[in-house]
N, C-alpha and C positions, 0 to 999 in steps of 0.2 A: 504494500500500500504506500502511495506517495505521501510524504510528510507535508502537512499543511504549511504553506508559506516558505517552501524550500528555496524558492527563488531569491528570498531576502537574505540568504546566508552570505557571509563575507566572501567565500569562494564556493563555486558551484560543486567542486569535487572534494571539499573538505570532509573527512570521515567524521562520524559522530564522536569518536573518542577524542580527536584533536579539538573539535568544537567544545566539548565538555571541559577538557583540560584548560583551555583558554577561559572558559566560563567561570571557573573557580576564582581566578584573579579578578574578573569583572564583578563577581558576587561580592568579594571582599570590599571593593571600592564602593559599589552602589549601596551595600549594607551600611558602610560607614557614613555615606551621605544621608541615608534615611535616618540613621541613628542621630546624626547631627541635627537634622530638622526636628526630630522628636524632642531631644533635650533642649533645643533652642526655645521652643514655645513652653515647655514644661518648667524650665528654669525661670522664665519671665513670670509665670504664675506666682512664684514665691517672691520674686524680687520687686514686683510692681509697687508695693507700699513704700519700700525704701527709695525707689526711683522717684516716685511722686513727691515724697517729702524733700528730697535733695534738690530737684530742679524746679520746684514750685508748681507742680501739676495738680490741679484741683482733684480732690478725692472722687468726685462724681465723674470726672473725665479720665481718670487714670486707666480705665479699662481699654482706652484706645491704643495704648502701647501694645496690647495683645490683639484687639479687634482689627487694627489696621493691617496687621500681618495676616489674620484669618481672611479678611475681605479680599486681599490681593491673591493669597494662596489659592483659595477656592475659585476666585474669578478667572484666573489665568490658566487653570489646570488643563482644560480641554484644548485651549489654544496652544499651550505648551506641548501637549502630547502630539497634536497634529504637526506642529513645527518640527518636532523630533523625527516624526515619520517621513517628512518631506525634505528637510534640510540636513538631516544627519543626526543620529542619536548621540554619537560621540561628541560632535561639535556643539550641539545644544547643551549637553550635560556639562561639558567643561567650561563653556562660556557662562552658563548660569551659575555654576559653582564659584567661578572667579568673582562675579558680581555679588553673589551672596556673601562671600568673605569680605569684600570691600565695604559693603554697606553695613555689615555687622560691626566692623571696626568703626565706621562712622557713628553708629549708635553708641558705642562705648565712649567716644569723645564728646558726645552731645551735651551741651549745657542749657539748651533751650528745648522746651517741650515740642515745638513744631518740627525741629530738626530730627528729634528722636522718632516722632510719629512718621515723618516722611521716610526716614531710614528703614523703619519697620515695614512700611508699605512696599518699598522696593525690594526688601529682603523677602517678603512674602511672595511678591510677583516672580522673583527669580526661582524661589522654591517651587512655584507652580510650573516652571519649565523643567527644573531639575528632577523632580519626582517622577513624572511620566516618562521622561527620557531615560532615567535610571531603570525604571520598571521594564521598559521595552528592551533596553540593553540586556537585562537579565533574561527575559523570556526568549529572546532571540539568540542567546548564547548557549542554551540548552535545548536538546530535542524534546518534543512533547512526550511525556511519560515519567517514569520514576525519577530520573535525574532532575527534571524541571520541578517536579513536585517537592523533592528534597530541598532544592535551592529556594523555592518559594516559601517553604516552611521556615528555613533559616532567615530569609529576608523578612518575613512577617514577624518573627520573634525578635529580631534586632530592632525593627521599627517600633514594636510595642514596648521593648525595653527602654527605648529613648523616652517615651512618655512617662514611664514609671521611675526610672533612675534619674531623669532630669530633675524631678522634684527634690531628690536627695542632693544632687550636685548644686542645684539652685540655692538650697539652704546654706550649704557651706560657702559657696562663692559670694552670696549676699553678705554673710558675716565678714568676709575678707574685704568686701567693697563691691557694690552692685555693678560697677563697670566691668568687672571680670566675667559677669554673665554674658557680656558681648565679646570680650577679648578671647575667652576660652574657645568659642567656635571659630574664631579667626585662625588660631593655631592648628586646630584639628582640620579645618577646611583646607588650609594651605598644604598640609601633608597629603590629604586625599586628592587634591588637584595634581600634585606632582606624581602620585602613584597612578592616578587615572590616565594621565597623559602618557605614561610609560606602558601601562598594561592594556588599555582598551584599544583594540585594533581599529584602523581607519574604516569608515563606512564604505560599503559597496557602492556601486553606481546608484545614484539617487533617483527616485521616481519623482522628478520635479513636475509641478503642475503644467499641463499642456497650455492652459490659457491664463496663466498668472495665479497668484495666491488669492485665496478667498478672503480678501480684506473685509468686505462687508459682513460676511459671516463671523469673522474673528471679532470685529468691533461690537456687533449686536449681541453675540453670545457672551463675551467677556463682560460687557456692560450689564447684561441681564443677570449674570451670576453675582456680580458685585452688588447690584441693587437688591437681589433676593437675600443675600447674606446680610446686607446692611439692614434690611427690613426686620430680619430676625433679631439682630443685635439691638436695634433701636427699640423695638417693642419689649424685649427682655430687660432693657435698661429702665423702662417705665416712665421716662421723662419725655420721650419723643414718639409717642404712639402714632400721632398723625403723620409724622415723617415716615414711620415704618410702614403704615398702610399705603402711603403714596409710593413708597419704594416697591411694594408688592405690585401695585398697579403698573408702575413703569416696567417692572420685570416681565409682567404678563405681555405688555405691548411689544417689548424687545424680543421676547421669545417668539411671538407670532411673526415679527419681521424676520427673525432668523430662519424660521421654518420656510417662509416664503422665498427667502434668498437661496436656501440650500436646495430647494426643489428646482431652481432654475440654472444654477451655475454648473459648469462642466466638471469642475473639480472642487466639490464642497469641503468645507472645514470638517464637517461631521456627516458622513453618509448616513442619512436617516434610517436606512434599512438595517444598519448594523445594530440598532436598538431592538430590532425584532429577531435578531439571530442569536442562537445560543442562549446563555443564561445571564448575559451582561446586565440587563435592567433589573432582574430579580435579585441577582447577587449584590448589585450596587445598592438597591433599596434596603436589603438586609444589612449591608455594611453601614448605611446611614443610621439605622436604628441601633445597631450594635455599638458604634462609636459614640453616638449621642447618649446612650445609656451609661457608658463608661465615664464620659466627661462629666455628666450630671452627678454621678456617684462620687467621682474624685473631688469635684468642686464642693459638694455638700459636706463630705467628710472632712475636707480641709478646713472649711468654715467652722464646722462643729468642734474640731480639735483646737483650732487657733482662737476663735472668737468666743465660743461657748465654754470651752474647757481651759483656755488660756495657755495652750502649749506653744512652744517656740517653733519657728520655721524649720530648724534642724530636726527637732523631735518629730514634727509632723512628717517631714520628708522621709525619715528613717522608718516610720510606720509603713509607708508605701513601698519601701525597698524590696520587700518579699515578693511583690508582684513581678519583679524582674526575673523570677524563677522560670518564666516562660522562655527565656533565652537558653535555658538548659533543657527544658522539656521538649520544645519544638524540634531542635536538631536530633534529639535522641529517639523520639517516638512518633512525631507527626507524619513523617514521610512513610514510615512503616504502616501506620494505620491507613493512610491514603492508598498505599499499594494494595492493601487487603480489602478495604471497604469502599474506596472512592472518595473524591473531594467533598461532595455534598453531604454524605452521612457523617463524616468527621466534623464538618462545619456545624451541622445540627447538634452534635454532641457538645461542641464548644459553646454554642448558644444556650443549650440547656444548662451547662455549668454556670454561665453568666446569669441566667434567670434565677437559679437557686441562690447564687451569691447575693444578688440584690434583694431577693425576698428575705434572706436571713437578717439583713440589716434593718428591716422594718421593725425588729424588736428593740431598736436602739432606746437606751434610757440615759439618765444623766450621769451614770457611773461608768459608762463603757470606756474601755481602754484598749491597749494593743491586743491582748489575748482574746477579747470579745470580738474584735474585728478580724482576727487572724483567719478563721475559716473562710470568710468572704474574700479576703485578699488572696488566699491561695487558690480559690475557685476562679478569681479573675485571671490569675496567671494561667490556669488551665484553659480558660476561655480564649485568651489571646493565642496560646500555643496551638489550639485546635481550629481557630477561626481565621486568623489573619491570612496565612498562606493559602489554605484551601479555598477561601473565598476568592482571592485574587486568581487562583488557578481556574476555578469554576467560571469566573467572569470572562476569561479569555479563551475558554475551551471552544474549539470549532471556528475561531476567527483566524483570518489570514494574518501572518506575522506583520505584514505591511500596515496593519491597523492596530497593532498592539499598543502603540504610543497613545493613540486617541482613546482606546479602551481603558488604558491605565488612567488617562485623564478623567474619564467618566467615573471610574471607581473612586479615585482619590478626591474628586469634587464632591462625591457623595459623603466621603469621610469628613471633609471640612465642613460641609453644610450640616452634617449630623452633629459635629462638635459644637458649632454655634447654636444649633437648635436645642441640643440637650442642656447646655448651660443657661440659655435664655429661658426655656420653659421651667427649669429648676428654680431660677431666680424669681420668676413670676409667682410660682406656687409658694416659695419660701416667704416672700414679703407680703403675701396676700393678707389683708386685714390687720396688719400690725404696723405701728408707727415707730417703735423703738427697736432695740436689739431683738433678734429672733430668739424665741424660747424653744424648749424641747418639743412641744407639740408642732411648731412650725417645721422643725427638721424632720419629724416623723411624717408629716404630711408631704413634704417635698421629696422624701425618699421614695414615694410612690412613683415618681417620674422615671428613675432608672429601672425600677422593677417592671413597670408597664412597658417601657421601651424595649427591654430585653425580651419580655414575653411576646411582643409583636414581632421582634426580629426572629425569634424561634419559630413562630407560626409561618413567617415568610420563608425561613430557611427550609422548613418541612415542605412548603409548596414548591420551592426550587428543586428540592430532592425528587419530589414526585414528578415534576415536569421533566427533569433530566432523565429519569427512568423511562418515562413514556416516549421521549424522543429517541432514546436508545433502542427501545422495543420496535419503534417504527423503522429505524435504520436497519435493524437486524431483519425485520420482516421484508423490507424492500430488497 
């Protein structure tokens, strides 16, 4: 049987073994980049109060240090993925990584709030190019099957580890000085850029657009994604509900324009038919809910420990450190489970672990500490180990390699939108009906958000599994 997307290989006669050997070096670089992006935003979650106090950023506006990054990251993701597919994955990845490093350094030197927020927006935009480019570098460096499944399991574990261990690193770096939260990624990113330039092979002949780049589609879709995520952030903030609703309306109009453009151009930014192929949309929707539930959980538990219980940033970060166990679990077990049961069943098992984890926290009371949270934290590690890689593999299954960049953009856009949505909904529920500091009942009510989100992700994961089995049965029958 001919391998899907074989024409996109660096050389047409490369044996699978040679391709995989090169792939392990690529895996190390792109995992490092994904880990860098994960710790970048996680460290900022801890450092924002210190940053706001030092540069005179109002408490009510401090969240824009994070929100500016999320807006650009989610907004540019699909555009970045298509750019990688058309202009070269290696080139897109290395250029984006260089700009990411430069503007992270600028953020560390910032003394004015506007400089910092602009730097965070540009950093997020470059991450929107770097992530799908790295993802497609990975999927096209391994043949579809056990090797790719194993690589994606490792990739997912490292990415999730960035989210969890970044909180720990952020606590320590903030104690040393918040500017190190920006300077540390500069050092790591510079090493990754040098390694990537040496390891990642030059792109094959590029499938450049026949009639020019789809600039109209890029502008309308990117603007729509930015408007959509801004609407979620604004409504979650509670002070700009009208602006949030207006952003949703603008996003709807822009998406309608985007669809009209894509139906007419010869080389669309996003071939609309790809959304009907394979399991891309269902997997991405499950990813949106899964990431949203996790970010809501981490946000609420961080507030509970720091604001309600009075714990320090370092102590709070160390609580979450155990979730980094997914970086051990995934490389050891996930690919073996996928080989035996398939991506969708393993993903469903991980979503079940997450649902149980967040349900356990609904018993939260005013005395809870590390040991009380430990079962949920360990189950979160299991969730990430079993979901992140298999979900990405399921999303790209059956798609041509020439579209893996844009497919990665769809998946990671869903992740970013889920993160913004989860935190915003959790904030709305937490502050509902209370004027002062949140009390225990507020936290108990708000923790329903991650529990419900995980349950919905589980239901969608089961639906994805069933659809995949039906599609497989039809192919066998035909």
